[in-house]
C-alpha positions as CSV (number, residue, x, y, z in Angstrom):
1,M,15.1,1.2,-81.2
2,E,13.7,4.5,-82.0
3,L,10.9,6.2,-80.0
4,D,8.7,8.7,-81.7
5,G,5.7,10.8,-80.7
6,I,4.3,9.6,-77.4
7,G,6.9,7.0,-76.7
8,K,9.6,9.3,-75.2
9,P,7.2,10.9,-72.6
10,C,5.8,7.5,-71.7
11,L,9.3,6.1,-71.2
12,A,10.3,9.2,-69.1
13,L,7.1,8.8,-67.0
14,G,7.8,5.1,-66.5
15,I,11.3,5.7,-65.3
16,A,10.1,8.5,-62.9
17,A,7.4,6.2,-61.5
18,A,9.9,3.4,-61.0
19,I,12.3,5.8,-59.1
20,A,9.4,7.0,-57.0
21,I,8.3,3.5,-56.2
22,F,11.8,2.5,-55.2
23,A,12.1,5.6,-53.1
24,L,8.8,5.0,-51.3
25,S,9.6,1.3,-50.7
26,G,12.7,2.3,-48.8
27,C,11.0,4.6,-46.3
28,Q,8.4,4.4,-43.6
29,V,5.1,5.2,-45.1
30,G,3.6,5.7,-41.6
31,D,5.9,8.7,-41.2
32,L,4.4,10.3,-44.3
33,V,0.8,10.1,-43.1
34,Q,-0.2,12.7,-40.5
35,A,-2.9,12.5,-37.8
36,N,-4.5,15.2,-35.7
37,V,-4.3,14.7,-31.9
38,P,-7.4,16.1,-30.1
39,Q,-6.9,18.8,-27.6
40,S,-8.4,16.7,-24.8
41,V,-5.8,14.0,-25.4
42,R,-3.0,16.6,-25.5
43,K,-4.1,17.8,-22.0
44,V,-3.3,14.3,-20.7
45,V,-0.4,13.2,-22.9
46,P,2.1,15.8,-24.1
47,S,2.0,15.7,-27.9
48,E,2.2,17.9,-30.9
49,P,-1.2,18.8,-32.6
50,R,-0.2,16.8,-35.7
51,V,2.0,13.7,-35.5
52,S,2.8,10.9,-37.9
53,Y,0.7,7.8,-37.9
54,N,3.5,5.8,-36.2
55,E,3.7,8.4,-33.4
56,A,-0.1,8.6,-33.1
57,K,-0.2,5.0,-32.2
58,L,2.2,5.6,-29.3
59,V,0.3,8.7,-28.2
60,Y,-2.9,6.7,-28.2
61,A,-1.3,3.9,-26.1
62,D,0.0,6.5,-23.6
63,W,-3.4,8.2,-23.4
64,R,-5.2,4.9,-22.9
65,A,-2.8,3.8,-20.2
66,S,-3.2,7.1,-18.4
67,V,-7.0,6.8,-18.5
68,E,-6.8,3.3,-17.1
69,R,-4.4,4.4,-14.4
70,T,-6.7,7.3,-13.4
71,A,-9.7,5.0,-13.4
72,E,-7.9,2.5,-11.2
73,Q,-6.8,5.2,-8.7
74,F,-10.3,6.6,-8.5
75,Q,-11.8,3.1,-7.9
76,Q,-9.3,2.5,-5.1
77,E,-10.3,5.8,-3.5
78,L,-14.0,4.8,-3.8
79,D,-13.2,1.4,-2.2
80,R,-11.4,3.0,0.7
81,K,-14.3,5.4,1.3
82,A,-16.8,2.6,1.1
83,E,-14.9,0.8,3.9
84,L,-15.0,4.0,6.0
85,V,-18.7,4.5,5.4
86,S,-19.4,0.9,6.3
87,L,-17.3,1.2,9.5
88,L,-19.0,4.4,10.6
89,S,-22.5,2.9,9.8
90,S,-21.6,-0.1,11.9
91,L,-20.3,1.9,14.8
92,T,-23.4,4.2,14.9
93,N,-25.7,1.2,14.7
94,D,-23.9,-0.6,17.5
95,A,-23.9,2.5,19.6
96,L,-27.7,3.0,19.1
97,T,-28.3,-0.7,19.9
98,A,-26.2,-0.6,23.0
99,G,-27.4,2.8,24.2
100,I,-31.2,2.4,23.8
101,P,-31.7,0.2,26.9
102,V,-29.8,2.7,29.0
103,L,-31.7,5.6,27.6
104,E,-35.1,3.9,28.2
105,S,-34.3,3.5,31.9
106,L,-33.9,7.3,32.4
107,P,-36.9,9.6,32.9
108,G,-38.1,10.7,29.5
109,G,-35.6,8.3,27.9
110,G,-38.3,6.6,25.8
111,L,-38.9,9.8,23.9
112,L,-35.1,10.4,23.6
113,A,-34.5,6.9,22.4
114,T,-37.3,7.2,19.8
115,G,-35.8,10.5,18.6
116,L,-32.3,9.0,18.3
117,V,-33.6,6.0,16.4
118,G,-35.5,8.3,14.1
119,L,-32.3,10.4,13.6
120,G,-30.4,7.2,12.8
121,A,-33.0,6.1,10.3
122,W,-32.5,9.4,8.6
123,F,-29.1,8.2,7.3
124,L,-30.2,4.7,6.2
125,R,-30.5,4.1,2.5
126,S,-34.0,4.0,1.1
127,P,-35.1,0.9,-0.9
128,G,-33.8,0.9,-4.5
129,T,-30.9,3.2,-3.7
130,T,-28.3,0.4,-4.5
131,S,-29.9,-0.3,-7.9
132,R,-30.1,3.4,-8.7
133,I,-26.4,3.9,-7.9
134,A,-25.6,0.8,-10.0
135,R,-27.5,2.3,-12.9
136,E,-25.7,5.6,-12.5
137,K,-22.3,3.9,-12.4
138,E,-23.2,1.9,-15.6
139,A,-24.4,5.0,-17.4
140,S,-21.3,6.9,-16.4
141,F,-19.1,4.0,-17.5
142,N,-20.9,3.8,-20.9
143,K,-20.6,7.6,-21.3
144,G,-16.8,7.3,-20.6
145,L,-16.5,4.6,-23.2
146,E,-18.4,6.6,-25.7
147,E,-16.3,9.7,-25.1
148,G,-13.1,7.7,-25.3
149,G,-14.2,6.1,-28.6
150,T,-15.0,9.6,-29.9
151,L,-11.6,10.9,-28.9
152,A,-9.9,7.9,-30.4
153,S,-11.8,8.1,-33.7
154,N,-11.2,11.9,-33.9
155,G,-7.5,11.4,-33.5
156,A,-7.3,8.7,-36.2
157,R,-9.9,9.9,-38.7
158,P,-8.3,12.9,-40.5
159,L,-5.4,11.1,-42.1
160,R,-3.8,13.1,-44.8
161,T,-0.7,12.3,-46.8
162,E,1.8,15.0,-46.9
163,I,4.8,14.6,-49.2
164,A,7.6,17.0,-48.6
165,A,8.7,18.6,-51.8
């Protein structure tokens, strides 16, 4: 069989393509594709600025676990402080309730009792405070989800294939 003209280059190209396909099928393609890791993620999880796609998935999992751990620790701290606030509020209310009859029996105690009740009322929550705090928490949570999504998409978006020569 004799090849003339364009046949020899086509045969050479076909053989080269077959060798390249066999070589690529034997390696991890995920190691060839590179992803950029955002600076804010690198502050939390130690990583190189550019990692392979396979490594990027591990960095993302570590970053997400770190964010969830931090959020859980912060929530526990808030819960402990809420218990303390509740305890202190209860103690001050009980003290005011128990002390008012004693103060009223003293000369000028009525005015003093009224002043102390007014001072205690200063620290009470106004109507709507609970719903306002809930809205702020929800807005903060949604902003955190948005920022996390932005960081995650920035880390995965600029995929480039680099083939070492």
